[in-house]
VEXDREN-2710 file (C-alpha; in Angstrom, 1 decimal):
% VEXDREN-2710
k/r/px/py/pz
1/UNK/-180.8/-45.1/-79.3
2/UNK/-178.3/-42.7/-80.9
3/UNK/-179.7/-39.5/-82.2
4/UNK/-177.4/-39.4/-85.3
5/UNK/-176.2/-41.7/-88.0
6/UNK/-173.0/-41.5/-90.1
7/UNK/-173.1/-39.8/-93.5
8/UNK/-169.7/-40.0/-95.2
9/UNK/-168.0/-39.3/-91.9
10/UNK/-170.3/-36.5/-91.0
11/UNK/-173.4/-36.8/-88.8
12/UNK/-177.0/-36.7/-89.7
13/UNK/-179.4/-35.8/-86.9
14/UNK/-182.3/-38.1/-86.4
15/UNK/-183.2/-37.0/-82.9
16/UNK/-186.4/-35.4/-84.3
17/UNK/-187.8/-38.8/-84.7
18/UNK/-188.0/-39.3/-81.0
19/UNK/-188.9/-35.8/-80.2
20/UNK/-192.0/-35.9/-82.4
21/UNK/-192.8/-39.4/-81.3
22/UNK/-192.7/-38.3/-77.6
23/UNK/-194.2/-34.9/-78.0
24/UNK/-197.0/-35.4/-80.5
25/UNK/-197.7/-39.1/-81.5
26/UNK/-197.2/-41.3/-78.5
27/UNK/-200.8/-41.4/-77.2
28/UNK/-202.6/-41.6/-80.6
29/UNK/-200.4/-44.0/-82.6
30/UNK/-198.8/-47.3/-81.8
31/UNK/-195.1/-47.7/-81.8
32/UNK/-195.1/-49.7/-85.1
33/UNK/-197.2/-46.8/-86.7
34/UNK/-194.7/-44.1/-86.0
35/UNK/-192.8/-44.6/-89.3
36/UNK/-196.2/-44.5/-91.2
37/UNK/-196.8/-41.0/-89.9
38/UNK/-193.3/-39.5/-90.0
39/UNK/-192.1/-40.8/-93.4
40/UNK/-194.6/-38.8/-95.5
41/UNK/-194.2/-35.8/-93.3
42/UNK/-190.5/-36.0/-93.7
43/UNK/-190.9/-36.1/-97.5
44/UNK/-193.3/-33.2/-97.5
45/UNK/-190.9/-31.1/-95.2
46/UNK/-188.0/-31.9/-97.6
47/UNK/-190.0/-30.8/-100.6
48/UNK/-191.3/-27.7/-98.7
49/UNK/-187.7/-26.6/-97.8
50/UNK/-186.4/-27.1/-101.3
51/UNK/-189.3/-25.1/-102.8
52/UNK/-188.9/-22.2/-100.5
53/UNK/-186.8/-20.2/-102.9
54/UNK/-189.0/-20.8/-105.9
55/UNK/-192.5/-20.6/-104.5
56/UNK/-193.3/-17.1/-105.6
57/UNK/-192.2/-17.7/-109.2
58/UNK/-194.3/-20.9/-109.4
59/UNK/-197.4/-19.1/-108.1
60/UNK/-196.9/-16.2/-110.4
61/UNK/-196.6/-18.5/-113.4
62/UNK/-199.6/-20.6/-112.3
63/UNK/-201.8/-17.5/-112.0
64/UNK/-200.6/-16.2/-115.4
65/UNK/-201.2/-19.4/-117.3
66/UNK/-203.7/-21.6/-115.5
67/UNK/-206.6/-20.5/-117.6
68/UNK/-204.7/-20.0/-120.8
69/UNK/-203.0/-23.3/-121.6
70/UNK/-204.0/-26.9/-121.3
71/UNK/-203.0/-28.9/-118.2
72/UNK/-200.3/-31.0/-120.0
73/UNK/-198.7/-27.7/-121.3
74/UNK/-198.9/-26.1/-117.9
75/UNK/-196.6/-28.7/-116.2
76/UNK/-193.4/-27.9/-118.2
77/UNK/-194.0/-24.1/-117.6
78/UNK/-194.4/-24.6/-113.8
79/UNK/-191.2/-26.9/-113.7
80/UNK/-189.4/-24.2/-115.5
81/UNK/-190.6/-21.6/-113.0
82/UNK/-189.3/-24.0/-110.3
83/UNK/-185.9/-23.7/-111.6
84/UNK/-185.8/-27.0/-113.4
85/UNK/-187.1/-29.0/-110.4
86/UNK/-189.4/-31.9/-111.2
87/UNK/-191.9/-30.9/-108.5
88/UNK/-193.7/-27.7/-107.4
89/UNK/-196.6/-26.4/-105.4
90/UNK/-199.2/-24.0/-106.7
91/UNK/-201.0/-23.3/-103.5
92/UNK/-200.6/-20.1/-101.5
93/UNK/-199.5/-22.0/-98.5
94/UNK/-196.3/-23.4/-97.1
95/UNK/-196.0/-25.6/-94.1
96/UNK/-194.8/-22.7/-92.0
97/UNK/-197.6/-20.4/-93.2
98/UNK/-200.2/-23.0/-92.3
99/UNK/-199.4/-22.4/-88.7
100/UNK/-200.7/-18.8/-89.0
101/UNK/-204.2/-19.9/-89.1
102/UNK/-204.8/-22.7/-86.6
103/UNK/-208.6/-22.6/-87.0
104/UNK/-208.5/-23.5/-90.6
105/UNK/-205.6/-25.9/-90.5
106/UNK/-207.5/-28.8/-91.9
107/UNK/-208.9/-26.9/-95.0
108/UNK/-205.6/-25.1/-95.7
109/UNK/-203.5/-28.2/-95.3
110/UNK/-205.7/-30.0/-97.8
111/UNK/-205.4/-27.1/-100.2
112/UNK/-201.6/-27.2/-99.7
113/UNK/-201.4/-30.9/-100.5
114/UNK/-203.7/-30.5/-103.6
115/UNK/-201.2/-27.8/-104.8
116/UNK/-198.5/-30.3/-105.4
117/UNK/-197.9/-31.6/-109.0
118/UNK/-199.3/-35.1/-109.8
119/UNK/-196.1/-37.1/-109.1
120/UNK/-196.0/-35.8/-105.5
121/UNK/-199.7/-36.6/-105.0
122/UNK/-199.1/-40.1/-106.3
123/UNK/-196.4/-40.5/-103.7
124/UNK/-198.7/-39.3/-100.9
125/UNK/-201.4/-41.7/-102.1
126/UNK/-199.0/-44.6/-101.9
127/UNK/-198.1/-43.6/-98.4
128/UNK/-201.8/-43.8/-97.7
129/UNK/-201.5/-40.3/-96.3
130/UNK/-205.2/-39.4/-96.3
131/UNK/-205.6/-42.1/-93.6
132/UNK/-202.8/-40.6/-91.5
133/UNK/-204.2/-37.1/-91.8
134/UNK/-207.7/-38.3/-90.8
135/UNK/-206.4/-39.9/-87.7
136/UNK/-204.3/-36.8/-86.8
137/UNK/-207.5/-34.6/-87.2
138/UNK/-209.5/-37.1/-85.2
139/UNK/-207.1/-36.8/-82.4
140/UNK/-206.7/-33.0/-82.8
141/UNK/-203.0/-33.4/-83.6
142/UNK/-202.7/-32.0/-87.1
143/UNK/-201.6/-28.6/-86.1
144/UNK/-199.2/-30.0/-83.5
145/UNK/-197.7/-32.4/-86.1
146/UNK/-197.1/-29.6/-88.7
147/UNK/-195.7/-27.4/-86.0
148/UNK/-193.2/-30.2/-84.9
149/UNK/-192.1/-31.0/-88.4
150/UNK/-191.5/-27.4/-89.2
151/UNK/-188.8/-27.3/-86.5
152/UNK/-186.8/-29.9/-88.5
153/UNK/-184.4/-28.1/-90.9
154/UNK/-184.3/-30.3/-94.1
155/UNK/-182.8/-27.6/-96.4
156/UNK/-180.2/-28.9/-98.8
157/UNK/-177.5/-26.7/-97.3
158/UNK/-178.2/-28.6/-93.9
159/UNK/-178.4/-32.1/-95.2
160/UNK/-177.6/-33.3/-98.8
161/UNK/-179.5/-35.9/-100.8
162/UNK/-177.1/-38.7/-99.6
163/UNK/-177.9/-37.7/-96.0
164/UNK/-181.6/-37.7/-96.7
165/UNK/-181.2/-41.3/-97.7
166/UNK/-179.8/-42.1/-94.3
167/UNK/-182.7/-40.3/-92.6
168/UNK/-185.2/-42.4/-94.5
169/UNK/-183.3/-45.6/-93.7
170/UNK/-183.1/-44.8/-90.0
171/UNK/-186.8/-44.0/-89.9
172/UNK/-187.6/-47.4/-91.6
173/UNK/-185.2/-49.3/-89.4
174/UNK/-186.6/-47.9/-86.2
175/UNK/-190.2/-48.2/-87.1
176/UNK/-189.7/-51.8/-88.2
177/UNK/-187.7/-52.5/-85.1
178/UNK/-190.7/-51.4/-83.1
179/UNK/-193.0/-53.7/-85.0
180/UNK/-190.5/-56.6/-85.2
181/UNK/-190.6/-56.4/-89.0
182/UNK/-187.6/-56.8/-91.3
183/UNK/-185.9/-53.5/-92.3
184/UNK/-183.7/-55.5/-94.6
185/UNK/-186.6/-56.1/-96.8
186/UNK/-186.6/-52.3/-97.6
187/UNK/-183.0/-51.4/-97.9
188/UNK/-179.5/-52.9/-98.1
189/UNK/-176.6/-51.7/-95.9
190/UNK/-174.4/-49.2/-97.6
191/UNK/-171.2/-51.3/-97.2
192/UNK/-172.7/-54.2/-99.2
193/UNK/-173.9/-51.8/-101.9
194/UNK/-170.4/-50.3/-102.0
195/UNK/-168.8/-53.7/-102.5
196/UNK/-171.3/-54.5/-105.2
197/UNK/-170.6/-51.2/-107.0
198/UNK/-166.8/-51.7/-106.8
199/UNK/-167.1/-55.1/-108.6
200/UNK/-169.9/-54.3/-111.1
201/UNK/-168.2/-51.3/-112.3
202/UNK/-164.6/-52.4/-112.0
203/UNK/-164.1/-53.3/-115.7
204/UNK/-166.2/-50.4/-117.0
205/UNK/-164.1/-47.2/-116.5
206/UNK/-162.5/-47.1/-120.0
207/UNK/-165.9/-47.7/-121.6
208/UNK/-167.6/-45.1/-119.4
209/UNK/-165.0/-42.4/-120.5
210/UNK/-166.1/-42.4/-124.0
211/UNK/-167.8/-39.2/-125.0
212/UNK/-171.6/-39.1/-125.2
213/UNK/-172.0/-42.4/-123.1
214/UNK/-175.5/-43.0/-121.7
215/UNK/-176.0/-45.9/-119.3
216/UNK/-179.0/-47.4/-117.3
217/UNK/-179.1/-48.9/-113.9
218/UNK/-182.1/-51.0/-112.8
219/UNK/-183.2/-52.8/-109.7
220/UNK/-186.4/-55.1/-109.9
221/UNK/-186.8/-55.1/-106.1
222/UNK/-185.7/-51.6/-105.5
223/UNK/-187.0/-51.0/-102.0
224/UNK/-186.3/-47.3/-101.2
225/UNK/-184.1/-46.9/-104.2
226/UNK/-180.7/-47.0/-102.4
227/UNK/-179.0/-49.4/-104.9
228/UNK/-179.6/-47.5/-108.1
229/UNK/-179.0/-44.2/-106.4
230/UNK/-175.7/-45.3/-104.9
231/UNK/-174.8/-47.0/-108.1
232/UNK/-175.1/-43.7/-110.0
233/UNK/-173.3/-41.9/-107.2
234/UNK/-170.4/-44.3/-107.4
235/UNK/-170.0/-43.7/-111.1
236/UNK/-170.3/-40.0/-110.9
237/UNK/-168.3/-39.4/-107.7
238/UNK/-165.9/-42.3/-107.0
239/UNK/-165.0/-43.2/-110.6
240/UNK/-164.9/-39.8/-112.1
241/UNK/-164.7/-37.4/-109.2
242/UNK/-164.1/-33.8/-110.3
243/UNK/-163.7/-34.7/-114.1
244/UNK/-166.0/-32.9/-116.4
245/UNK/-166.4/-35.9/-118.8
246/UNK/-168.9/-38.0/-117.1
247/UNK/-171.3/-40.4/-118.5
248/UNK/-175.2/-39.8/-118.4
249/UNK/-176.6/-42.3/-115.9
250/UNK/-180.4/-43.0/-115.8
251/UNK/-181.9/-45.0/-112.9
252/UNK/-184.9/-47.4/-113.0
253/UNK/-186.6/-49.5/-110.4
254/UNK/-189.8/-51.4/-109.5
255/UNK/-191.1/-52.1/-106.0
256/UNK/-194.0/-54.1/-104.7
257/UNK/-194.2/-52.4/-101.2
258/UNK/-196.3/-49.1/-101.4
259/UNK/-194.3/-47.3/-98.7
260/UNK/-191.0/-48.3/-100.1
261/UNK/-192.1/-47.3/-103.5
262/UNK/-193.3/-43.9/-102.3
263/UNK/-189.8/-43.3/-100.6
264/UNK/-188.0/-44.4/-103.8
265/UNK/-190.1/-42.1/-106.0
266/UNK/-189.7/-39.3/-103.5
267/UNK/-185.9/-39.7/-103.7
268/UNK/-186.0/-39.7/-107.5
269/UNK/-188.0/-36.4/-107.5
270/UNK/-185.8/-34.8/-104.9
271/UNK/-182.5/-35.7/-106.7
272/UNK/-183.7/-34.7/-110.1
273/UNK/-184.1/-38.2/-111.5
274/UNK/-187.1/-39.1/-113.7
275/UNK/-189.7/-40.1/-111.0
276/UNK/-191.7/-42.0/-113.6
277/UNK/-188.7/-44.4/-114.0
278/UNK/-189.7/-45.8/-110.5
279/UNK/-192.6/-48.1/-111.0
280/UNK/-195.0/-49.8/-108.5
281/UNK/-196.0/-53.4/-108.8
282/UNK/-194.8/-57.1/-108.8
283/UNK/-191.8/-57.5/-111.1
284/UNK/-192.9/-61.1/-111.9
285/UNK/-196.6/-60.8/-112.8
286/UNK/-196.7/-57.0/-113.5
287/UNK/-193.4/-56.3/-115.1
288/UNK/-193.4/-52.5/-115.8
289/UNK/-190.4/-52.6/-118.1
290/UNK/-191.5/-55.2/-120.7
291/UNK/-189.0/-55.3/-123.6
292/UNK/-186.6/-52.8/-121.9
293/UNK/-182.9/-53.7/-121.4
294/UNK/-180.4/-52.2/-118.9
295/UNK/-176.7/-51.9/-118.8
296/UNK/-176.4/-52.5/-115.1
297/UNK/-178.7/-54.3/-112.8
298/UNK/-178.4/-54.7/-109.0
299/UNK/-180.8/-56.2/-106.5
300/UNK/-181.1/-57.7/-103.1
301/UNK/-184.4/-59.6/-103.5
302/UNK/-186.1/-61.0/-100.5
303/UNK/-184.9/-64.5/-99.3
304/UNK/-187.2/-67.5/-99.0
305/UNK/-190.3/-65.5/-99.9
306/UNK/-193.0/-67.5/-101.6
307/UNK/-194.3/-66.8/-105.2
308/UNK/-197.4/-69.1/-104.8
309/UNK/-199.8/-66.3/-105.6
310/UNK/-198.0/-65.7/-108.9
311/UNK/-197.6/-69.4/-109.6
312/UNK/-200.1/-69.7/-112.5
313/UNK/-198.7/-66.6/-114.3
314/UNK/-195.1/-67.7/-113.9
315/UNK/-195.8/-71.3/-114.9
316/UNK/-197.6/-70.1/-118.0
317/UNK/-194.6/-67.8/-118.9
318/UNK/-192.2/-70.7/-118.3
319/UNK/-193.8/-72.6/-121.1
320/UNK/-192.8/-69.9/-123.6
321/UNK/-189.3/-70.4/-124.9
322/UNK/-188.9/-66.6/-125.3
323/UNK/-190.2/-66.1/-121.7
324/UNK/-188.2/-65.0/-118.7
325/UNK/-188.5/-68.3/-116.8
326/UNK/-188.1/-70.9/-119.5
327/UNK/-184.8/-72.3/-118.1
328/UNK/-186.6/-73.7/-114.9
329/UNK/-188.7/-72.8/-112.0
330/UNK/-187.4/-73.0/-108.4
331/UNK/-189.7/-74.3/-105.6
332/UNK/-192.5/-72.0/-104.8
333/UNK/-191.2/-71.2/-101.3
334/UNK/-188.2/-69.2/-102.7
335/UNK/-188.3/-66.8/-105.6
336/UNK/-184.6/-65.6/-105.5
337/UNK/-183.7/-67.5/-108.8
338/UNK/-186.8/-66.1/-110.5
339/UNK/-185.3/-62.6/-109.8
340/UNK/-182.0/-63.7/-111.3
341/UNK/-183.7/-64.9/-114.4
342/UNK/-185.8/-61.8/-114.7
343/UNK/-182.6/-59.7/-114.5
344/UNK/-180.8/-61.9/-117.2
345/UNK/-183.8/-61.4/-119.5
346/UNK/-183.1/-57.7/-119.4
347/UNK/-179.4/-57.8/-120.3
348/UNK/-178.4/-55.6/-123.2
349/UNK/-177.2/-57.5/-126.3
350/UNK/-174.0/-55.4/-126.4
351/UNK/-173.4/-56.2/-122.8
352/UNK/-174.7/-55.9/-119.1
353/UNK/-173.3/-56.5/-115.8
354/UNK/-175.4/-57.8/-112.9
355/UNK/-174.9/-57.9/-109.1
356/UNK/-177.5/-59.8/-107.0
357/UNK/-177.5/-60.7/-103.4
358/UNK/-178.8/-64.1/-102.3
359/UNK/-178.6/-66.5/-99.4
360/UNK/-176.9/-69.9/-99.8
361/UNK/-180.0/-71.7/-101.1
362/UNK/-179.7/-70.7/-104.9
363/UNK/-176.1/-72.0/-104.9
364/UNK/-176.9/-75.6/-104.0
365/UNK/-180.7/-76.4/-103.3
366/UNK/-182.2/-78.8/-105.8
367/UNK/-180.9/-82.0/-107.2
368/UNK/-180.2/-82.8/-110.9
369/UNK/-183.2/-82.2/-112.9
370/UNK/-184.8/-79.8/-110.5
371/UNK/-185.7/-76.3/-111.4
372/UNK/-182.9/-74.7/-109.2
373/UNK/-180.3/-77.0/-110.8
374/UNK/-181.5/-76.3/-114.4
375/UNK/-181.3/-72.5/-113.8
376/UNK/-177.8/-72.8/-112.5
377/UNK/-176.9/-75.1/-115.5
378/UNK/-178.4/-72.5/-117.9
379/UNK/-176.5/-69.6/-116.3
380/UNK/-173.1/-71.4/-116.2
381/UNK/-173.4/-73.2/-119.6
382/UNK/-174.1/-69.8/-121.3
383/UNK/-170.9/-68.6/-119.5
384/UNK/-172.7/-65.7/-117.7
385/UNK/-171.6/-66.5/-114.1
386/UNK/-168.5/-64.4/-113.7
387/UNK/-167.9/-64.4/-109.9
388/UNK/-169.5/-65.2/-106.6
389/UNK/-168.4/-63.4/-103.3
390/UNK/-169.3/-65.1/-99.9
391/UNK/-170.0/-62.1/-97.6
392/UNK/-169.0/-62.0/-93.8
393/UNK/-171.9/-62.8/-91.5
394/UNK/-174.0/-60.3/-89.7
395/UNK/-173.8/-57.5/-92.3
396/UNK/-177.5/-57.3/-92.8
397/UNK/-180.1/-55.6/-90.6
398/UNK/-182.6/-58.5/-90.6
399/UNK/-180.6/-61.7/-90.9
400/UNK/-177.3/-63.3/-89.7
401/UNK/-177.4/-66.1/-92.3
402/UNK/-174.7/-66.8/-94.9
403/UNK/-175.1/-64.3/-97.8
404/UNK/-173.5/-64.1/-101.3
405/UNK/-173.3/-61.7/-104.2
406/UNK/-173.5/-63.2/-107.6
407/UNK/-171.9/-61.2/-110.5
408/UNK/-173.4/-62.1/-113.9
409/UNK/-172.5/-60.7/-117.3
410/UNK/-172.7/-61.3/-121.0
411/UNK/-169.5/-59.4/-121.6
412/UNK/-166.8/-61.5/-119.8
413/UNK/-163.2/-60.3/-120.3
414/UNK/-161.3/-62.8/-122.5
415/UNK/-159.2/-64.2/-119.6
416/UNK/-162.4/-64.9/-117.7
417/UNK/-164.3/-66.8/-120.4
418/UNK/-165.3/-70.3/-119.5
419/UNK/-164.3/-69.7/-115.8
420/UNK/-165.9/-68.8/-112.6
421/UNK/-164.2/-67.0/-109.8
422/UNK/-165.1/-67.6/-106.1
423/UNK/-164.0/-65.2/-103.4
424/UNK/-164.4/-66.1/-99.7
425/UNK/-164.8/-62.8/-98.1
426/UNK/-166.6/-64.8/-95.2
427/UNK/-163.2/-66.1/-94.1
428/UNK/-162.6/-65.7/-90.4
429/UNK/-160.1/-66.7/-87.6
430/UNK/-160.9/-67.9/-84.1
431/UNK/-159.1/-66.2/-81.2
432/UNK/-159.1/-67.1/-77.6
433/UNK/-159.4/-70.3/-75.8
434/UNK/-162.5/-72.6/-75.8
435/UNK/-163.8/-70.8/-72.8
436/UNK/-163.7/-67.4/-74.5
437/UNK/-163.8/-68.1/-78.3
438/UNK/-164.1/-65.1/-80.5
439/UNK/-164.6/-65.1/-84.3
440/UNK/-163.0/-62.3/-86.2
441/UNK/-163.8/-61.8/-89.9
442/UNK/-160.8/-61.0/-92.1
443/UNK/-162.8/-58.8/-94.4
444/UNK/-165.1/-57.0/-91.8
445/UNK/-164.8/-55.3/-88.4
446/UNK/-167.3/-55.6/-85.5
447/UNK/-169.5/-52.5/-85.1
448/UNK/-169.3/-50.5/-81.9
449/UNK/-173.1/-50.8/-81.6
450/UNK/-175.2/-53.3/-83.5
451/UNK/-178.2/-52.2/-85.6
452/UNK/-180.6/-55.1/-85.6
453/UNK/-178.7/-58.1/-86.8
454/UNK/-176.0/-56.0/-88.3
455/UNK/-173.0/-56.5/-86.1
456/UNK/-170.2/-56.3/-88.7
457/UNK/-169.2/-53.6/-91.2
458/UNK/-167.1/-53.9/-94.4
459/UNK/-165.0/-50.8/-94.2
460/UNK/-163.3/-49.2/-97.2
461/UNK/-160.1/-51.2/-96.9
462/UNK/-161.9/-54.5/-96.8
463/UNK/-163.9/-53.5/-99.8
464/UNK/-160.7/-52.6/-101.6
465/UNK/-159.1/-55.8/-100.6
466/UNK/-161.9/-57.9/-102.0
467/UNK/-162.0/-55.7/-105.2
468/UNK/-158.2/-56.4/-105.7
469/UNK/-158.8/-60.1/-105.4
470/UNK/-161.5/-59.9/-108.0
471/UNK/-159.2/-57.7/-110.4
472/UNK/-156.1/-59.9/-109.9
473/UNK/-158.0/-63.0/-110.9
474/UNK/-155.4/-65.3/-109.2
475/UNK/-156.0/-68.3/-107.0
476/UNK/-155.0/-67.9/-103.3
477/UNK/-156.3/-68.5/-99.7
478/UNK/-159.5/-66.5/-100.4
479/UNK/-159.9/-67.0/-104.2
480/UNK/-160.6/-70.2/-106.3
481/UNK/-161.1/-70.2/-110.0
482/UNK/-162.8/-73.1/-111.8
483/UNK/-163.7/-74.1/-115.3
484/UNK/-167.5/-73.8/-115.8
485/UNK/-168.0/-77.6/-116.1
486/UNK/-166.3/-78.1/-112.7
487/UNK/-169.8/-77.3/-111.2
488/UNK/-171.6/-79.9/-113.3
489/UNK/-172.3/-83.5/-112.5
490/UNK/-174.1/-86.6/-113.9
491/UNK/-176.6/-88.0/-111.5
492/UNK/-176.6/-91.7/-112.3
493/UNK/-179.3/-94.1/-111.2
494/UNK/-177.6/-97.3/-110.2
495/UNK/-179.8/-100.5/-110.3
496/UNK/-179.4/-103.9/-108.8
497/UNK/-181.3/-107.0/-109.9
498/UNK/-184.5/-108.1/-108.2
499/UNK/-184.2/-111.6/-106.7
500/UNK/-186.8/-114.0/-105.3
501/UNK/-186.7/-115.9/-102.1
502/UNK/-184.5/-118.5/-103.5
503/UNK/-182.0/-116.0/-104.8
504/UNK/-182.9/-116.3/-108.4
505/UNK/-182.7/-113.1/-110.5
506/UNK/-186.1/-112.0/-111.8
507/UNK/-186.2/-111.0/-115.5
508/UNK/-188.6/-109.2/-117.9
509/UNK/-190.0/-110.4/-121.2
510/UNK/-186.7/-109.6/-123.0
511/UNK/-184.8/-111.6/-120.4
512/UNK/-183.2/-108.4/-118.9
513/UNK/-182.9/-108.5/-115.1
514/UNK/-185.7/-106.5/-113.3
515/UNK/-184.4/-103.7/-111.0
516/UNK/-185.0/-103.9/-107.3
517/UNK/-186.3/-100.4/-106.4
518/UNK/-185.4/-100.9/-102.8
519/UNK/-181.8/-101.3/-103.7
520/UNK/-181.8/-98.4/-106.2
521/UNK/-179.0/-95.8/-105.6
522/UNK/-177.9/-92.5/-106.9
523/UNK/-174.3/-91.5/-107.7
524/UNK/-172.9/-88.1/-108.6
525/UNK/-170.1/-88.1/-111.2
526/UNK/-168.3/-84.9/-112.1
527/UNK/-168.9/-83.8/-115.7
528/UNK/-165.1/-84.0/-116.1
529/UNK/-165.0/-87.7/-115.2
530/UNK/-165.7/-90.7/-117.6
531/UNK/-169.1/-92.3/-116.5
532/UNK/-168.0/-95.8/-117.4
533/UNK/-164.6/-95.4/-115.8
534/UNK/-166.1/-94.1/-112.6
535/UNK/-168.7/-97.0/-112.6
536/UNK/-166.1/-99.7/-112.9
537/UNK/-163.8/-98.0/-110.5
538/UNK/-166.2/-96.9/-107.7
539/UNK/-169.3/-99.1/-108.0
540/UNK/-168.7/-102.5/-109.5
541/UNK/-166.1/-103.6/-106.9
542/UNK/-168.8/-103.3/-104.3
543/UNK/-171.9/-104.5/-106.3
544/UNK/-170.7/-106.6/-109.1
545/UNK/-174.2/-107.2/-110.6
546/UNK/-175.2/-103.5/-110.6
547/UNK/-175.8/-101.5/-113.8
548/UNK/-176.6/-97.9/-114.9
549/UNK/-180.0/-97.0/-116.1
550/UNK/-178.9/-94.4/-118.6
551/UNK/-182.5/-93.2/-119.5
552/UNK/-182.7/-91.8/-115.9
553/UNK/-179.3/-90.0/-116.1
554/UNK/-179.5/-86.3/-115.3
555/UNK/-177.1/-83.4/-115.5
556/UNK/-177.0/-81.1/-112.5
557/UNK/-175.1/-78.1/-111.3
558/UNK/-174.3/-76.9/-107.8
559/UNK/-171.8/-74.6/-106.2
560/UNK/-170.6/-76.1/-102.9
561/UNK/-168.9/-73.0/-101.7
562/UNK/-168.1/-74.4/-98.2
563/UNK/-166.3/-77.4/-99.7
564/UNK/-164.1/-75.4/-102.0
565/UNK/-162.6/-73.4/-99.2
566/UNK/-162.7/-76.1/-96.5
567/UNK/-159.4/-76.4/-94.5
568/UNK/-158.8/-79.3/-92.3
569/UNK/-157.9/-78.2/-88.8
570/UNK/-156.0/-80.8/-86.7
571/UNK/-156.7/-81.4/-83.1
572/UNK/-154.7/-79.6/-80.4
573/UNK/-152.1/-81.6/-78.5
574/UNK/-153.1/-83.3/-75.3
575/UNK/-151.0/-80.7/-73.4
576/UNK/-152.9/-77.8/-75.0
577/UNK/-156.2/-79.5/-74.2
578/UNK/-155.2/-80.1/-70.6
579/UNK/-154.2/-76.4/-70.2
580/UNK/-157.6/-75.3/-71.6
581/UNK/-159.4/-77.6/-69.1
582/UNK/-157.4/-76.1/-66.2
583/UNK/-158.2/-72.7/-67.5
584/UNK/-161.9/-73.5/-67.6
585/UNK/-161.9/-74.9/-64.0
586/UNK/-161.0/-71.4/-62.8
587/UNK/-164.0/-69.7/-64.5
588/UNK/-167.6/-69.3/-63.2
589/UNK/-169.9/-72.3/-63.4
590/UNK/-171.7/-71.0/-66.5
591/UNK/-168.6/-70.2/-68.5
592/UNK/-167.1/-73.5/-67.4
593/UNK/-170.0/-75.7/-68.6
594/UNK/-170.2/-73.9/-72.0
595/UNK/-166.4/-74.1/-72.4
596/UNK/-166.3/-77.8/-71.7
597/UNK/-169.2/-78.3/-74.3
598/UNK/-167.3/-76.3/-76.9
599/UNK/-164.2/-78.3/-76.1
600/UNK/-165.9/-81.6/-76.6
601/UNK/-167.6/-80.5/-79.8
602/UNK/-164.1/-79.5/-81.2
603/UNK/-162.7/-82.9/-80.3
604/UNK/-165.6/-84.6/-82.0
605/UNK/-165.2/-82.5/-85.0
END
């Protein structure tokens, strides 16, 4: 395992993770518990380092005012004494001074923790830090742990806030790797967020340059807060650089995982954001931002995660025409489209832009009349779906499946109205012969060292290429543009008459032929086609006595991404195939067998 991770082409040391694990924790905590111990201690150490320069002023102010003003009035005084920081510590201790009195380490450490302001104590509570401390005390390791973390320099001149984000991510990734959990549930790779930022904010620069602009960014499944933080950083540093005229960006998020919430709130505190804008809870059944709307929204909600425990609540809200889920409900085994609807419900009337990562299921799962299809119909018919980007495989830490980013907005540019752009950034080429086939992605490079399932990386030039395709809005090898109704279809129920053993057609009381349920069939007809014309052209020549049951006709929507970009590949010539077989004969038995199987599969299509 490497002891460093990249941070804007510089290196962030994370070797202390293993050092503390080996020197202090190895015998008292399981591998999968290391992150639970280290994460809160890293947060405390970071806060302790930042407060070093202002501790004396805070303690002086605290001693001067603690008995003279109400508690709610004391907080702003202490924040001011802390130089405008949104956290402080009123105790007489620091992590380093605690080491001076080993005998009373437990009492003094408790006094030190209670000296933090309520936001920090809330963070530690969500880390369930009291249980961690109790176990360290039981194993006589509290002093050793404090001593070890004090050797880690987390001052801002050593590591900036962006770098701290990498430290948190690496800690989570390592601890989840040890426990076979999914790190991707907690954070999204930086390259994916960079692409999302580039497209979400692409049309916004002119608007954001107006004086006095205030904009909000929200993530309803914010994990450790990376998306909103990097969104703000992108606007401030990439879009505006050194210019003085910058918009005010406020970040918001909600997270259901206690540990991830604690980290997100820690980062908000440390970076000067409003920590109370990061809320804990279930965004479906405990929406902490009811009635609030946001200018930008980004999310990477969990794939294929059940919402059964919230089923009654969500079904009740779905009955309300003003509710978030009135358009339809997906199957209970996958809540991705619930997150999409939740985000759409929070769009600003004057305009919002949304980026949301999904797997392939929300694109096509569900037939006409299903919840999934009705949700797609609602989004597309309202002309909110602007663009979908298919991502290269193996970009995420916890999955190698096909992934997509949906870009949704209620402020489409005039030339985009009524249309949806599809970008195939998952395009690849195959190199080598059948015995040594290698897939290379056109918009990603393989990493030197894999991180979990993440084997590929979208570097800056690839992100720029995809953004250019988006901005140019022209059809090409990797871009298709369709009218909204291209994705819609009529699902027809085709009936044939029921006949008896003698071949006589059975009729009802009105002398209409009864349908034979065993011969019932379904036909999908594009919305752009004429139903009667399609029926006469495609059905009647094969079953002359069939008819359409119009009462059962449904309108469905699906986005068959693979079909739109499918390119037929002809078979190699017999000479080429013979050459490949001869090449395989020279290989080792294992390679030879695999190569022949691949070759046969290619020939069979």
